[in-house]
N, C-alpha and C positions, 0 to 999 in steps of 0.2 A: 683528448689525448686519443690517439689512432692509436685502435689495437695493433697489433704483430700479426702477420698470417703466423698458424700455429701457437701462441700467445700462451695456452692452457698448458701445452707440454714444454713450451723453454720455461715456465715458472716451474713445471716441476721438475727438469734439470735442472736450474739454480740452486733448485732449493736441496739438491740430492750432492752438485759441486758447491753449494756452497756452507754446506754443513763440513764436508770435508777438507775447503778452505778452514774455516771455525775451529776444527777440531786443530789442523798441525797452522795453527797460530798459537793455540795453547788453552782453547775454550773446552770445556767442558761440553760434552756430546748431550742432545737433548737428547729428553727423556719419554719416556713412550705419555706418560701427560703432559706432555708438552702439544697446545696446539698450533695447531697448521698459523694460524692467523700468530700467536706470539714468535713462532720460528720466522717466518715473513719478515715480521719488524725486529727482529735481533740481528737477520742475516743485512737485511738494508741498512740497520745502525751502523753494521761492525763493517762493510762497505761504502756507504761515506767516511767514515772516520780511518782507512784506508786508502780515502782517497779513487776510489776500481767507482765511483759514483757519484755522481753528483746531487747534491742534496738538495730537496724535494725546499718550495718556502714552505715557513710553518704553517701557513695557512690551507696549502695542500697536500700536506701531509697526513694521507687519510692510505687506509689499505690496498684500495685496488691501484692507487697511484702506484705506493712500494710495489706493490707485486708488478705493474708495469715495468717502474725499473728495474727488477730486477729480470727480466725478462729481455730488457734491451742489454743489459750488462749481457746476461748468457749470451744472446745472438751476437755480441761482437766478440766472446767470448771464442766460440764453438767454429772448427777448424770451418773452411769454403764449403767443403765439400760434405760436408753432416747433413744430414739428412732434416732435420730443424733451421736448418738456418731459412731467415724470412724472405732472403732477397733469394735464394737459391734455387 
């Protein structure tokens, strides 16, 4: 798994956008006590369910891989001129 340029910032952005997406889909907002790892897993599973992200093989489903998938998703979603774009 090759890291993207600005991957940490992309993951942070994916979490923000993903939470808004989940709320628009009717999911309750995450509580302040929800861990970041639980948020990553929940958002990843929602995006897989909605076919916005290709699911990882079950034996490769770990937190770093889920974060990487979220980073790839948001990188493809951002406009071309966005400062976080990995290819920009």
